[in-house]
C-alpha positions as CSV (number, residue, x, y, z in Angstrom):
1,M,-37.5,36.3,39.8
2,L,-34.2,34.8,40.8
3,K,-35.5,31.2,40.4
4,T,-36.7,32.0,36.9
5,A,-33.3,33.4,35.9
6,S,-31.5,30.3,37.3
7,F,-33.9,27.9,35.5
8,R,-33.2,29.6,32.2
9,F,-29.4,29.5,32.8
10,V,-29.5,25.7,33.5
11,L,-31.8,25.0,30.5
12,A,-29.4,26.9,28.2
13,L,-26.4,25.0,29.6
14,L,-28.1,21.7,29.0
15,L,-28.9,22.6,25.4
16,V,-25.4,23.8,24.6
17,T,-23.3,21.2,26.3
18,P,-24.3,18.1,24.2
19,S,-23.8,20.0,20.9
20,A,-20.4,21.2,22.1
21,L,-19.3,17.7,23.0
22,L,-20.5,16.3,19.7
23,A,-18.6,19.0,17.8
24,Q,-15.4,18.0,19.7
25,G,-15.9,14.4,18.9
26,G,-16.5,15.1,15.2
27,R,-13.3,17.1,15.0
28,G,-11.1,14.4,16.3
29,G,-10.7,16.0,19.7
30,G,-10.7,12.6,21.5
31,G,-14.1,11.5,20.2
32,Q,-14.6,8.1,18.5
33,R,-15.9,9.5,15.3
34,G,-12.7,11.2,14.1
35,G,-11.0,8.1,12.9
36,P,-7.3,7.6,12.0
37,P,-5.6,10.2,9.8
38,P,-5.1,9.1,6.2
39,A,-1.8,7.4,5.4
40,Q,0.9,9.5,3.7
41,S,1.9,8.8,0.2
42,A,5.5,7.6,-0.4
43,K,6.3,11.0,-1.9
44,A,5.1,12.9,1.1
45,A,6.8,10.5,3.5
46,A,10.2,10.6,1.8
47,P,12.9,11.2,4.3
48,V,15.4,12.2,1.6
49,D,15.0,13.7,-1.9
50,L,16.5,11.6,-4.6
51,T,14.8,13.4,-7.5
52,G,16.9,15.3,-10.0
53,Y,19.8,14.6,-12.4
54,W,22.7,12.4,-11.3
55,V,26.0,11.2,-12.8
56,S,28.1,8.1,-12.1
57,I,31.2,8.6,-10.0
58,V,33.3,5.5,-11.0
59,T,35.4,4.6,-8.0
60,E,34.7,0.8,-8.0
61,D,35.8,-1.6,-10.7
62,W,37.2,1.3,-12.8
63,I,38.9,-0.9,-15.4
64,E,35.9,-3.0,-16.1
65,R,33.5,-0.1,-16.2
66,M,35.6,2.5,-18.0
67,S,38.3,0.7,-20.1
68,P,37.8,1.0,-23.9
69,D,39.0,-2.6,-24.1
70,S,35.9,-3.7,-22.2
71,P,32.9,-1.9,-23.6
72,P,29.4,-2.7,-22.4
73,S,28.8,-5.0,-25.3
74,G,27.2,-7.7,-23.2
75,T,29.8,-10.3,-24.2
76,G,32.6,-9.2,-21.9
77,G,35.2,-10.8,-24.1
78,A,36.4,-14.3,-23.7
79,R,35.6,-14.6,-20.0
80,G,32.1,-13.5,-20.6
81,V,31.6,-16.0,-23.4
82,Q,32.9,-18.8,-21.3
83,R,30.7,-18.0,-18.4
84,A,27.6,-17.4,-20.6
85,A,27.5,-21.1,-21.5
86,A,26.6,-21.9,-17.9
87,V,23.5,-19.7,-17.9
88,T,20.5,-19.7,-20.4
89,P,20.6,-16.4,-22.3
90,P,17.6,-14.1,-22.2
91,P,14.8,-14.8,-24.8
92,N,15.1,-13.4,-28.3
93,G,14.4,-9.7,-28.3
94,E,16.2,-9.0,-25.0
95,Q,19.2,-7.6,-26.8
96,C,20.1,-4.9,-24.2
97,R,20.8,-7.2,-21.3
98,V,23.9,-5.4,-20.2
99,Y,21.6,-2.5,-19.3
100,A,19.2,-4.8,-17.3
101,A,18.4,-3.9,-13.7
102,G,21.3,-5.9,-12.1
103,G,24.0,-4.1,-14.1
104,S,22.2,-0.9,-15.3
105,L,23.7,1.3,-12.5
106,R,27.2,-0.2,-13.0
107,V,27.4,1.1,-16.6
108,P,28.7,4.7,-16.5
109,T,25.5,6.7,-16.9
110,R,23.4,9.7,-16.0
111,L,20.1,9.4,-14.3
112,N,16.9,11.4,-14.2
113,I,14.8,10.5,-11.1
114,T,11.3,11.8,-10.9
115,W,7.9,10.9,-9.3
116,L,5.7,9.2,-11.8
117,D,2.9,9.6,-9.2
118,D,2.7,9.9,-5.5
119,N,3.7,6.2,-4.9
120,T,5.9,5.4,-7.9
121,L,9.5,6.6,-8.3
122,K,10.8,6.7,-11.9
123,V,14.5,6.3,-12.7
124,Q,15.5,7.0,-16.3
125,M,19.0,6.0,-17.5
126,D,20.6,7.7,-20.5
127,A,23.0,4.8,-21.1
128,G,20.9,2.3,-22.9
129,N,17.8,4.5,-22.6
130,Q,16.3,2.3,-19.9
131,T,13.6,3.1,-17.3
132,R,13.0,1.5,-14.0
133,L,9.8,2.0,-11.8
134,F,9.9,1.6,-8.0
135,H,6.5,0.8,-6.7
136,F,5.7,1.8,-3.1
137,V,2.3,0.1,-3.2
138,P,3.0,-3.7,-3.4
139,E,-0.5,-4.3,-4.8
140,T,0.5,-2.7,-8.1
141,P,-0.2,-5.3,-10.8
142,R,2.9,-7.3,-11.8
143,P,3.6,-7.8,-15.5
144,A,2.9,-11.3,-16.7
145,E,6.2,-11.6,-18.5
146,K,9.7,-11.2,-17.2
147,T,11.6,-8.1,-18.4
148,L,15.1,-6.6,-18.3
149,Q,14.1,-4.2,-15.5
150,G,11.8,-6.6,-13.7
151,Y,9.2,-5.6,-11.1
152,S,10.5,-3.5,-8.2
153,V,8.9,-2.9,-4.8
154,A,10.3,0.0,-2.8
155,T,10.1,1.0,0.9
156,W,11.6,3.9,2.9
157,E,13.7,3.0,5.9
158,L,13.5,5.8,8.4
159,G,15.9,6.8,11.1
160,G,15.9,9.6,13.7
161,G,12.8,11.6,14.3
162,G,12.4,10.3,17.9
163,G,13.9,13.4,19.5
164,R,16.6,11.3,21.3
165,G,18.6,9.7,18.6
166,G,15.5,8.0,17.1
167,R,14.6,6.1,20.4
168,G,11.3,7.9,21.1
169,G,10.3,9.8,24.1
170,P,9.8,13.6,24.4
171,P,12.6,15.8,23.1
172,P,14.6,18.0,25.4
173,G,13.6,21.6,25.7
174,G,10.0,21.4,26.7
175,P,6.9,22.0,24.5
176,A,8.6,24.5,22.3
177,A,11.2,22.0,21.2
178,A,8.5,19.3,20.7
179,A,6.7,21.5,18.2
180,A,9.8,21.6,15.9
181,P,10.2,18.7,13.5
182,A,13.0,16.4,14.5
183,P,15.8,15.8,11.8
184,R,15.4,12.6,9.9
185,W,17.6,10.4,7.8
186,G,16.7,7.4,5.7
187,S,17.4,5.2,2.8
188,L,15.5,3.7,-0.1
189,N,15.3,-0.1,-0.2
190,V,14.2,-1.8,-3.4
191,A,13.5,-5.5,-4.1
192,T,13.3,-6.5,-7.8
193,T,12.0,-9.8,-9.2
194,N,10.5,-10.9,-12.6
195,L,13.9,-10.4,-14.2
196,S,14.6,-11.9,-17.6
197,G,18.4,-12.1,-16.9
198,G,21.3,-9.9,-17.6
199,Y,24.9,-9.0,-16.9
200,L,26.2,-7.8,-13.5
201,L,29.1,-6.1,-15.3
202,S,30.1,-6.1,-18.9
203,S,32.9,-8.6,-18.3
204,R,31.5,-10.6,-15.5
205,S,29.1,-13.6,-15.4
206,L,25.5,-13.5,-16.3
207,Y,22.7,-13.7,-13.8
208,S,19.6,-15.8,-14.6
209,E,15.9,-15.1,-14.7
210,N,15.6,-16.6,-11.3
211,A,17.8,-13.9,-9.7
212,V,16.5,-11.5,-7.0
213,L,18.0,-8.0,-6.8
214,T,18.0,-6.1,-3.6
215,E,19.3,-2.5,-3.5
216,Y,19.9,0.0,-0.8
217,F,20.1,3.7,-1.9
218,S,21.8,5.8,0.8
219,H,21.9,9.6,0.4
220,H,24.8,11.7,1.8
221,K,26.4,15.1,1.5
222,D,30.0,16.0,1.3
223,F,31.1,19.7,1.3
224,G,27.6,20.7,0.4
225,Q,27.4,18.4,-2.6
226,D,24.6,15.7,-2.8
227,Y,25.6,12.1,-3.4
228,F,23.9,8.7,-3.2
229,T,25.4,5.2,-3.1
230,V,23.5,2.2,-4.1
231,T,24.6,-1.1,-2.7
232,A,23.2,-4.0,-4.8
233,Q,22.9,-7.7,-3.8
234,I,22.0,-10.2,-6.5
235,Q,21.0,-13.6,-5.2
236,D,21.0,-16.1,-8.1
237,G,20.4,-19.6,-6.6
238,P,23.4,-20.4,-4.3
239,V,25.5,-17.5,-5.7
240,T,25.4,-14.0,-4.1
241,R,27.2,-11.0,-5.6
242,V,27.4,-7.6,-4.1
243,T,28.3,-4.3,-5.8
244,S,28.2,-0.6,-5.0
245,S,27.8,2.4,-7.2
246,T,28.0,6.1,-6.4
247,F,26.2,9.1,-8.1
248,K,26.7,12.8,-7.8
249,K,23.9,15.3,-8.2
250,E,24.0,17.7,-11.1
251,S,22.5,21.1,-11.3
252,D,20.4,20.5,-14.4
253,G,19.8,18.0,-17.2
254,S,21.9,19.7,-19.8
255,K,24.2,16.6,-20.0
256,F,21.5,14.0,-19.8
257,S,21.4,12.4,-23.3
258,P,19.6,9.0,-23.7
259,G,21.2,6.8,-26.3
260,P,20.3,3.3,-27.7
261,C,21.6,0.2,-26.1
262,E,24.2,-1.9,-27.8
263,I,22.9,-5.0,-29.5
264,V,24.1,-8.3,-28.1
265,R,24.4,-10.9,-30.8
């Protein structure tokens, strides 16, 4: 009687064990059939939230950016005309070149930043009524022709998140601390090519269609208020120019009012 009961127990154990192991493997419990988790979208992986409405805080190059004697006409007065002769102007139809990517955030403006989809950030500017798209998937088809806003590839640059100043290793405090998400900081890096040329500032020299624009968007808070600063580098042949522009977040879009760009003749 005892032998019969033992035999039944062993038989049941042999039948249950393989199915339990198979279930563990299929659920990613160390088995080889689980596979890697799907990659996060750029929206889900964002270390900072840049969406919303923003307004220019003009602290750099105030006279050139704000003076009524130097409007964003694209000619920039006598100095701009003299320098323009050294650079081939954009093709016919590119009349809003002062609002092109290289100088668009230098013109005092308001922005509306939204996610066009999970891997494309959309930046609308009310000055000149221009729109830029930041593609987090580099395989996104590039336009055949060069444009004012060009083609922008974006990446997140992450920091922190390692538990010990971003250097990895288990966080202090044991398992309970490990379960809590570590604070993160980060910036948005954007590289833009396929530009048709434009103005860096309304009264500075032109940049050509061969220019490469690299931007670093850094988010920060002061006294509970959100800001971001974009540092832009324009490499145009042997010439490199660097600018920075700061924006403050607004509570809503009541002051966001897109208007037409000025015509450059």
